[in-house]
Every structure is written in C-alpha cells, then in structure tokens.
Backbone as CSV, one residue per row, in Angstrom:
resi,resn,N_x,N_y,N_z,CA_x,CA_y,CA_z,C_x,C_y,C_z
1,MET,19.050,-38.188,71.962,19.721,-39.511,72.232,19.809,-40.206,70.896
2,ILE,20.816,-40.965,70.662,21.162,-41.516,69.495,20.568,-42.979,69.472
3,ASN,19.805,-43.341,68.373,19.197,-44.624,68.289,20.317,-45.811,67.872
4,SER,19.907,-46.912,67.978,20.960,-47.966,67.740,21.430,-47.971,66.352
5,LYS,20.613,-47.745,65.391,20.888,-47.742,64.048,22.011,-46.612,63.784
6,ASP,21.809,-45.427,64.245,22.743,-44.272,64.004,24.073,-44.678,64.711
7,LYS,24.023,-45.123,65.933,25.100,-45.622,66.625,26.090,-46.673,65.890
8,LYS,25.371,-47.703,65.258,26.007,-48.630,64.401,26.614,-48.012,63.087
9,LEU,26.082,-47.052,62.605,26.519,-46.461,61.504,27.710,-45.592,61.857
10,ALA,27.714,-44.963,62.864,28.864,-44.159,63.438,30.075,-44.978,63.753
11,VAL,29.885,-46.310,64.360,30.905,-47.160,64.445,31.485,-47.743,63.350
12,ARG,30.656,-47.916,62.275,31.254,-48.328,61.048,32.052,-47.269,60.172
13,ALA,31.554,-45.991,60.383,32.377,-44.826,59.853,33.595,-44.804,60.662
14,ARG,33.679,-44.969,61.794,34.987,-44.926,62.590,35.873,-45.961,62.052
15,ARG,35.356,-47.067,61.877,36.259,-48.254,61.471,36.717,-48.037,60.098
16,ALA,36.019,-47.477,59.210,36.389,-47.221,57.826,37.454,-46.124,57.849
17,ALA,37.367,-45.182,58.606,38.313,-44.052,58.722,39.656,-44.704,59.267
18,THR,39.560,-45.471,60.203,40.861,-46.134,60.703,41.448,-46.996,59.580
19,ARG,40.773,-47.687,58.987,41.354,-48.732,57.955,41.995,-47.809,56.818
20,ALA,41.445,-46.563,56.607,42.047,-45.850,55.643,43.119,-44.984,56.109
21,GLY,43.495,-45.178,57.338,44.636,-44.426,58.039,44.286,-42.978,58.511
22,TRP,43.005,-42.660,58.704,42.653,-41.486,59.097,41.914,-41.581,60.537
23,PHE,41.474,-40.553,61.075,40.666,-40.644,62.174,39.406,-39.750,61.941
24,LEU,38.400,-39.984,62.717,37.142,-39.332,62.597,36.929,-38.466,63.817
25,ARG,36.501,-37.200,63.557,36.126,-36.491,64.733,34.690,-35.887,64.558
26,LYS,34.052,-35.812,65.701,32.783,-35.282,65.836,32.653,-34.149,66.891
27,ARG,32.298,-33.069,66.436,32.251,-31.929,67.390,30.912,-31.872,67.919
28,ARG,30.819,-32.011,69.247,29.430,-32.073,70.039,29.025,-30.592,70.497
29,GLY,29.972,-29.777,70.601,29.499,-28.491,71.183,29.037,-27.447,70.168
30,ARG,28.103,-26.704,70.556,27.531,-25.527,69.847,27.066,-26.016,68.486
31,LEU,26.075,-26.838,68.492,25.576,-27.344,67.261,24.846,-26.191,66.524
32,GLY,25.052,-26.175,65.222,24.284,-25.232,64.370,25.233,-23.893,64.149
33,THR,26.382,-23.806,64.562,27.067,-22.637,64.249,27.703,-22.764,62.925
34,ILE,28.317,-21.749,62.378,28.830,-21.909,60.978,29.993,-22.725,60.943
35,ASP,30.578,-23.167,61.972,31.800,-24.085,61.820,31.329,-25.491,62.320
36,ASN,30.066,-25.789,62.650,29.641,-26.960,63.182,28.316,-27.394,62.731
37,SER,28.286,-28.290,61.834,26.937,-28.713,61.156,26.473,-29.915,61.915
38,GLY,27.154,-30.434,62.979,26.708,-31.598,63.538,27.060,-32.954,63.112
39,GLY,27.947,-32.785,62.009,28.380,-34.125,61.482,29.855,-34.546,61.846
40,TYR,30.603,-35.030,60.826,31.909,-35.508,61.049,32.841,-34.805,60.323
41,MET,34.269,-35.001,60.738,35.354,-34.582,59.958,36.424,-35.696,59.820
42,LEU,37.030,-35.747,58.690,37.955,-36.720,58.482,39.341,-36.152,58.477
43,ALA,40.224,-36.541,59.211,41.681,-36.009,59.309,42.718,-37.041,59.291
44,ASP,43.844,-36.664,58.843,45.014,-37.689,58.773,45.681,-37.685,60.355
45,ALA,45.922,-38.814,60.698,46.291,-39.008,62.079,47.918,-38.591,62.260
46,PHE,48.516,-38.558,61.018,50.040,-38.279,61.402,50.117,-36.722,61.136
47,THR,49.502,-36.042,60.109,49.770,-34.595,59.995,48.661,-33.741,60.374
48,ASN,47.625,-34.362,61.000,46.512,-33.676,61.447,45.915,-32.619,60.462
49,SER,46.027,-33.015,59.201,45.379,-32.259,58.135,44.013,-32.863,57.839
50,VAL,43.085,-31.962,57.427,41.755,-32.414,57.280,41.566,-32.667,55.840
51,PHE,40.906,-33.888,55.556,40.583,-34.334,54.196,39.250,-34.019,53.706
52,ALA,38.302,-33.983,54.650,36.878,-33.738,54.288,36.097,-33.355,55.501
53,GLY,34.989,-32.641,55.308,34.109,-32.192,56.482,34.680,-31.085,57.262
54,GLU,35.407,-30.083,56.646,36.059,-29.075,57.371,35.068,-28.382,58.437
55,ARG,33.923,-28.329,57.996,32.888,-27.715,58.875,31.944,-28.791,59.633
56,PHE,32.556,-29.971,59.957,31.731,-31.093,60.524,30.443,-31.250,59.693
57,ASN,30.640,-31.298,58.302,29.452,-31.457,57.557,29.299,-32.752,56.785
58,LEU,29.921,-33.820,57.329,29.821,-35.138,56.509,28.900,-36.035,57.509
59,SER,27.991,-36.740,56.870,27.220,-37.792,57.670,27.992,-39.041,57.695
60,ALA,27.606,-39.902,58.617,28.277,-41.226,58.831,28.384,-41.931,57.476
61,GLN,27.319,-41.968,56.787,27.220,-42.724,55.556,28.225,-42.034,54.398
62,GLU,28.252,-40.745,54.351,29.200,-40.040,53.465,30.658,-40.529,53.895
63,VAL,31.036,-40.579,55.087,32.396,-40.967,55.646,32.731,-42.389,55.078
64,ILE,31.693,-43.463,55.283,31.936,-44.646,54.750,32.155,-44.721,53.313
65,ASP,31.402,-44.030,52.559,31.552,-43.791,51.093,32.887,-43.287,50.740
66,TYR,33.290,-42.276,51.450,34.627,-41.565,51.036,35.581,-42.500,51.327
67,CYS,35.660,-43.168,52.535,36.831,-44.104,52.842,36.768,-45.295,51.890
68,GLY,35.600,-45.669,51.525,35.413,-46.793,50.618,36.122,-46.463,49.140
69,ALA,35.820,-45.286,48.709,36.367,-44.929,47.438,37.761,-44.720,47.511
70,HIS,38.310,-44.160,48.511,39.781,-44.166,48.790,40.442,-45.523,48.867
71,ARG,39.763,-46.346,49.545,40.446,-47.677,49.639,40.422,-48.438,48.217
72,GLU,39.436,-48.250,47.403,39.367,-48.733,46.065,40.455,-48.157,45.232
73,LEU,40.717,-46.906,45.366,41.781,-46.186,44.601,43.081,-46.736,45.035
74,ARG,43.304,-46.879,46.272,44.612,-47.425,46.765,44.920,-48.882,46.122
75,ARG,43.722,-49.634,46.064,43.841,-51.051,45.606,44.292,-51.050,44.178
76,SER,43.753,-50.212,43.429,43.935,-50.091,41.952,45.356,-49.610,41.647
77,LEU,45.842,-48.572,42.481,47.272,-48.171,42.332,48.144,-49.222,42.743
78,VAL,47.829,-50.195,43.784,48.788,-51.178,44.017,48.821,-52.239,42.829
79,ARG,47.683,-52.428,42.285,47.579,-53.304,41.123,48.380,-52.796,40.045
80,LEU,48.433,-51.503,39.771,49.240,-50.966,38.683,50.706,-51.047,38.940
81,ARG,51.144,-50.865,40.129,52.445,-50.977,40.538,53.064,-52.336,40.768
82,ALA,52.148,-53.401,40.741,52.669,-54.662,40.996,53.419,-55.165,39.693
83,PRO,54.635,-55.766,39.780,55.251,-56.359,38.609,54.609,-57.359,38.039
84,SER,54.405,-57.494,36.796,53.821,-58.516,36.071,54.683,-59.649,35.864
85,THR,54.306,-61.032,36.212,55.305,-62.166,35.993,54.960,-62.979,34.775
C-alpha cells in the first residue's frame, strides 16, 4: 500500500510530466523483472517515444527533477530567441 507522501509525490511527478508535454507511465505487473524496476517511464504523448526510464527505473523525484530541468532549458531557449527591443 502506498502512503500519502508517496502518493503526493507521484501526483506531482504526473503534473510535471504533463506540463513538459509528456506522459508518465508506471508498470505495475511483474515487479522485479529485467524490464520493470517498479518505477516510472517518461514518454512523448504525440510520438510515443520514450525519453527516460526505459526500464521503468525512474523514481517520482527523478521525474520531477528531469521535467524541471527540461522546463528551465525551454525557458532559457525562449529568452535567447526573444527579439531585443
């Protein structure tokens, strides 16, 4: 059973992935196999390509950090492209 702290962290991770334009997938079956480490996978919603966690090996905090770094990178690129007045 998941405690409330883990559940809140999972919700935050899903929101961060959605803001980045991705979706978060958690595989619940057959935990501990070579392709399932019990964590999360980040994938693009449009192309269905996997960005991170190919073997469901990301924790919720790692997802939040990954999405946050991606968001900061996008913000800095927008600032570089913005015309200076």
